Structures are given as structure tokens and as C-alpha cells.
C-alpha positions as CSV (number, residue, x, y, z in Angstrom):
1,M,0.0,0.0,0.0
2,G,1.2,3.5,-0.8
3,K,1.7,6.1,1.8
4,S,-1.2,8.5,2.3
5,H,-0.5,12.2,2.1
6,S,-2.5,14.8,3.8
7,T,-2.7,18.3,2.5
8,P,-1.2,20.8,5.0
9,P,-3.4,23.8,5.8
10,L,-2.4,27.2,4.5
11,A,-0.5,28.8,7.3
12,V,2.4,30.9,6.0
13,G,4.5,33.6,7.6
14,L,5.9,36.6,5.9
15,N,9.0,34.8,4.9
16,G,7.2,31.9,3.1
17,K,7.8,29.5,6.0
18,A,5.4,27.8,8.2
19,G,3.3,30.1,10.4
20,N,2.2,29.5,13.9
21,F,-0.7,27.2,13.0
22,G,1.5,24.1,13.3
23,A,1.8,23.1,9.6
24,A,4.7,23.2,7.3
25,A,4.6,25.2,4.0
26,P,4.7,23.2,0.8
27,K,8.2,22.6,-0.5
28,G,9.5,25.5,-2.6
29,F,6.6,27.7,-1.7
30,S,7.3,31.5,-1.5
31,L,5.1,34.5,-1.2
32,R,6.8,36.0,-4.2
33,K,5.2,33.2,-6.4
34,L,1.7,34.3,-5.4
35,P,-0.3,36.9,-7.4
36,G,0.0,40.4,-6.0
37,A,-3.4,40.5,-4.3
38,L,-2.9,37.1,-2.7
39,R,0.6,38.0,-1.6
40,R,-0.6,41.1,0.1
41,G,-3.5,39.2,1.8
42,A,-1.2,36.5,3.1
43,S,1.2,39.1,4.4
44,L,-1.6,40.5,6.6
45,L,-2.3,37.2,8.3
46,P,-0.2,37.9,11.4
47,A,-1.9,41.4,11.8
48,V,-5.4,39.8,11.4
49,R,-4.6,37.2,14.0
50,S,-3.5,40.0,16.4
51,V,-6.8,41.8,15.8
52,V,-8.8,38.6,16.4
53,N,-6.9,38.0,19.7
54,W,-7.6,41.6,20.8
55,V,-11.3,41.2,20.0
56,D,-11.5,37.9,21.9
57,M,-9.9,39.6,24.9
58,G,-12.3,42.5,24.5
59,W,-15.3,40.3,25.0
60,I,-13.9,39.6,28.5
61,I,-12.4,43.0,29.3
62,L,-15.0,45.4,28.1
63,P,-18.0,44.0,30.1
64,G,-15.7,44.0,33.2
65,L,-14.8,47.7,32.6
66,G,-18.4,48.6,32.0
67,A,-19.5,46.9,35.2
68,A,-16.7,48.6,37.1
69,A,-17.7,52.0,35.7
70,L,-21.3,51.5,36.6
71,L,-20.4,50.5,40.2
72,I,-18.3,53.7,40.5
73,V,-21.1,55.9,39.2
74,L,-23.6,54.3,41.6
75,F,-21.1,54.6,44.5
76,V,-20.6,58.3,43.8
77,L,-24.3,59.0,43.6
78,V,-25.1,57.0,46.8
79,T,-22.3,58.5,48.9
80,D,-23.0,62.1,47.6
81,G,-19.3,62.7,46.8
82,R,-18.0,62.1,50.3
83,Y,-15.1,60.0,48.9
84,F,-14.5,61.3,45.4
85,G,-15.4,65.0,45.9
86,K,-18.4,67.2,45.2
87,R,-17.2,68.3,41.7
88,L,-17.1,64.7,40.4
89,T,-20.5,64.0,42.1
90,Y,-22.1,67.0,40.3
91,W,-20.6,65.9,37.0
92,V,-21.9,62.4,37.4
93,Y,-25.3,63.6,38.6
94,D,-25.7,66.0,35.6
95,F,-24.3,63.6,33.0
96,V,-25.8,60.2,33.8
97,G,-28.4,61.3,36.4
98,P,-31.2,61.7,33.8
99,V,-30.8,58.1,32.7
100,V,-30.4,56.6,36.2
101,F,-33.3,58.5,37.8
102,S,-35.6,58.0,34.8
103,A,-35.0,54.2,34.7
104,R,-37.9,53.5,36.9
105,S,-40.7,55.3,38.7
106,E,-41.3,55.2,42.5
107,A,-44.9,56.3,42.1
108,K,-46.2,53.5,44.4
109,Q,-44.0,54.8,47.2
110,W,-45.0,58.4,46.5
111,H,-48.7,57.7,46.6
112,A,-48.3,55.8,49.9
113,L,-46.5,58.9,51.3
114,L,-49.3,61.2,50.0
115,V,-51.8,59.2,52.0
116,S,-49.9,60.1,55.2
117,I,-50.0,63.8,54.2
118,D,-53.8,63.7,53.5
119,L,-53.9,65.9,50.5
120,R,-57.1,67.5,49.4
121,G,-56.0,67.5,45.7
122,S,-55.9,71.2,45.1
123,E,-52.6,72.0,46.8
124,S,-49.6,73.9,45.4
125,I,-46.6,71.5,45.9
126,L,-42.9,72.1,45.6
127,D,-40.2,69.4,45.3
128,V,-36.7,70.7,45.9
129,G,-34.0,68.5,44.4
130,T,-36.6,66.8,42.1
131,A,-34.0,65.1,39.9
132,A,-36.0,63.8,36.8
133,G,-39.3,64.9,38.4
134,D,-40.7,61.5,39.4
135,L,-42.4,62.9,42.6
136,P,-44.2,65.9,41.0
137,L,-45.1,63.8,37.9
138,S,-46.6,61.1,40.2
139,I,-48.6,63.7,42.1
140,A,-49.8,65.6,39.0
141,G,-50.7,62.3,37.3
142,S,-53.1,61.4,40.1
143,P,-56.7,61.5,38.8
144,D,-58.0,63.5,41.8
145,F,-55.2,66.1,41.8
146,Q,-56.1,69.5,40.4
147,G,-53.4,71.6,42.0
148,Q,-49.9,72.6,40.8
149,A,-46.8,70.5,41.3
150,V,-43.4,72.3,40.8
151,G,-40.0,70.6,40.7
152,V,-36.7,72.4,40.9
153,D,-33.2,71.0,40.5
154,W,-29.8,72.6,39.7
155,S,-29.1,70.2,36.8
156,P,-30.4,71.5,33.4
157,R,-30.2,67.9,32.0
158,M,-32.4,66.6,34.8
159,I,-35.0,69.4,34.3
160,E,-35.0,68.8,30.6
161,A,-35.7,65.1,31.2
162,A,-38.5,66.0,33.6
163,R,-40.1,68.4,31.1
164,R,-40.0,65.9,28.3
165,E,-41.7,63.3,30.5
166,A,-44.4,65.9,31.5
167,S,-45.0,66.6,27.9
168,R,-45.2,62.9,27.0
169,R,-47.8,62.3,29.7
170,G,-49.7,65.5,28.9
171,L,-49.1,67.0,32.4
172,E,-47.7,70.4,31.4
173,G,-50.7,72.1,33.0
174,R,-50.3,70.6,36.4
175,A,-46.5,70.0,36.6
176,R,-43.7,72.4,35.8
177,F,-40.0,72.3,36.3
178,E,-37.3,75.0,36.8
179,V,-33.6,75.0,37.0
180,V,-32.8,76.4,40.5
181,D,-29.7,76.2,42.7
182,V,-31.3,76.1,46.1
183,R,-28.0,77.3,47.8
184,K,-28.7,80.7,46.2
185,G,-32.4,80.8,47.3
186,L,-35.7,79.9,45.9
187,P,-37.4,82.2,43.3
188,F,-40.8,81.9,44.9
189,A,-42.9,84.2,47.1
190,A,-43.1,83.7,50.8
191,G,-45.9,81.3,51.8
192,E,-46.5,80.2,48.2
193,F,-46.7,76.4,48.7
194,D,-49.0,74.2,50.7
195,V,-46.5,71.3,50.7
196,V,-42.7,71.4,50.3
197,F,-40.7,68.2,49.7
198,C,-36.9,68.0,50.0
199,L,-35.7,64.4,50.0
200,G,-32.1,63.3,49.9
201,L,-30.7,66.8,49.4
202,L,-30.2,68.7,52.6
203,E,-27.8,66.1,54.0
204,T,-25.5,66.7,51.0
205,L,-25.2,70.5,51.4
206,P,-22.5,72.3,53.4
207,E,-25.1,74.6,55.2
208,P,-28.4,72.7,55.4
209,E,-29.8,75.0,58.0
210,R,-29.8,78.0,55.6
211,V,-31.6,76.0,53.0
212,L,-34.1,74.7,55.6
213,E,-34.9,78.3,56.4
214,E,-35.6,79.0,52.8
215,L,-37.9,76.0,52.5
216,K,-39.8,77.3,55.6
217,R,-40.0,80.8,54.0
218,V,-41.9,79.5,50.9
219,L,-44.2,77.2,53.0
220,K,-47.7,78.5,53.8
221,L,-48.9,78.8,57.4
222,D,-50.3,75.4,58.4
223,G,-48.4,74.0,55.4
224,V,-46.6,70.6,55.4
225,M,-42.9,70.0,55.0
226,V,-41.5,66.6,54.1
227,L,-37.8,65.9,54.6
228,S,-35.6,62.8,54.6
229,L,-33.9,61.5,57.7
230,E,-35.0,61.9,61.4
231,W,-31.9,63.9,62.1
232,Y,-33.7,67.1,61.2
233,E,-36.1,67.0,64.1
234,Q,-33.9,69.4,66.2
235,H,-33.8,71.9,63.3
236,L,-37.5,71.7,62.5
237,G,-38.4,72.7,66.0
238,T,-36.4,75.9,65.9
239,L,-38.3,76.9,62.8
240,G,-41.7,76.6,64.3
241,L,-42.4,73.3,62.7
242,G,-44.1,70.7,64.8
243,D,-46.5,67.8,64.9
244,L,-43.7,65.6,63.6
245,K,-44.3,62.2,62.2
246,V,-41.8,59.7,60.9
247,V,-43.2,57.4,58.2
248,P,-41.5,54.9,55.9
249,C,-41.1,56.0,52.3
250,R,-38.5,54.2,50.3
251,G,-36.3,51.3,51.0
252,H,-33.2,53.2,52.0
253,H,-34.7,55.9,54.3
254,D,-37.8,57.1,56.1
255,V,-39.1,60.7,56.0
256,V,-40.1,63.3,58.5
257,I,-43.5,65.0,58.0
258,A,-43.8,68.3,59.9
259,R,-46.5,70.9,59.9
260,S,-46.0,74.7,60.0
261,S,-47.4,76.5,63.0
262,R,-49.0,79.9,62.9
263,K,-46.9,80.8,65.9
264,G,-43.7,80.1,63.9
């Protein structure tokens, strides 16, 4: 019986010798004997293999980098810049905040909170630090609400996202949004609002007491203020706010409901 011969695969290096695929080039083979187009194509094989290797690595590396970046963004938002600085926090909040805060609505939690406040449905409501406007939009979208819900935030991108959502839902008549830096004061008249919300903001500011005074200024007599964290009980009392009630709101914190006194 004659010897069987197997045909070696095409695996040629730039010098016409065997490449790294483990097969020998045919005897007498040279790239110079190939037509021009094939010669150029064969000479690119090592570069193509490098690109393929990098792509293979990318399928592993890129998802890992994406996950790490997402964790960093969430960490910065949750810790309010205590570890990476306020400037980075503000940049992350303004740049990715509209996507993060618009990802899902907490309308169910907001409606449960509104039950504790016992709204009539005709109130003027202010949400300071509204982000993408989920709270005012949830209130304005209630069938029985005929008042006015206003949301303010310092981030133009957040406010733009809130306005787009209000337009999409047809709520422009009952919900409006303004770009406001609360550290510089609120552009509203004294006693303009029946209810003032400020959740997750005061604890991030360097002088929360000053902002708290401004919130009290725009609140009507016998109005209701809703703040996050029980820590503010001592400050609320000095502003003539009483009848304090702590109620659960969202998974990560409770809120304080306080009513303005005519003696305050």
C-alpha cells in the first residue's frame, strides 16, 4: 500500500515558511510566487490574528470595565461625593443622572406617602431637588389632583428630562420644572406652597440650616414640609415646625412630615 499524504493547511508567515498554525509550508513555496493580491493578503495574516486576539480579549475585558464604571457611578451617587469630591458628584449627577433617575418610577411609594399627608387634591406643591421629576409627575398624574406641582433642580439635564416626561404624559398644565440652585435661594414668594418636599438633598449640602430656612419661607402657614432623615427633628423645632411624624417611604430611608405653626 502506498503512503497516504495529507494536504497541509495554509499557514504561511511573511518569509514563506510555516506560520504558527503548526503546519509546514509546501516545498519550494514562496510569497513571491503568489499573485500580487494574494501575496498582500497572506502578508496580513499575522496582523489579522492579532486583531482577532484583541477582539477575543475585548469580550472579556469590556464588560468588566463597563461593570466597574457602573459601580463607580452608583457609588458616587449614593455617597454624595464624600469620597470622590463634590465636583465629580455634580458631573456624574448631571451627565448620567437623567438616565439613572428615569430608569424606573417610584410612584407607588410616593402615593403611599401622600396618604400620610392627607392631600385635598388642590394644593400647590414644591419638590426641591426633584432630579428627573418623578415625585411631581406622580402627584400631577393622580386622577384626583387638580393643583400645581413644581419641581426644581440645579441640573439642566435633569430638568429637561422632567419636562420631556411631563409633555409625554400630557401633564404640562399641572407639573412644571425649573432650574434652580437652592443654595442661592428659591425664586418663589413667601408662603407660596402648601407642601414642600426635600428628599435626599439637605444632607449633601454644606449649610443645610440655611436651605431649611428658605424652605420654611416659601411654605404656607399650616403647610406641610416633608424631609428625609429623622436627624432634622432638632432643626425643625427651631423653625416653628411641629406635629412631627416619621413614616416609611423608600427602601433606604424614612421621611419626616412636619406641619408649620401659625406661631412660627
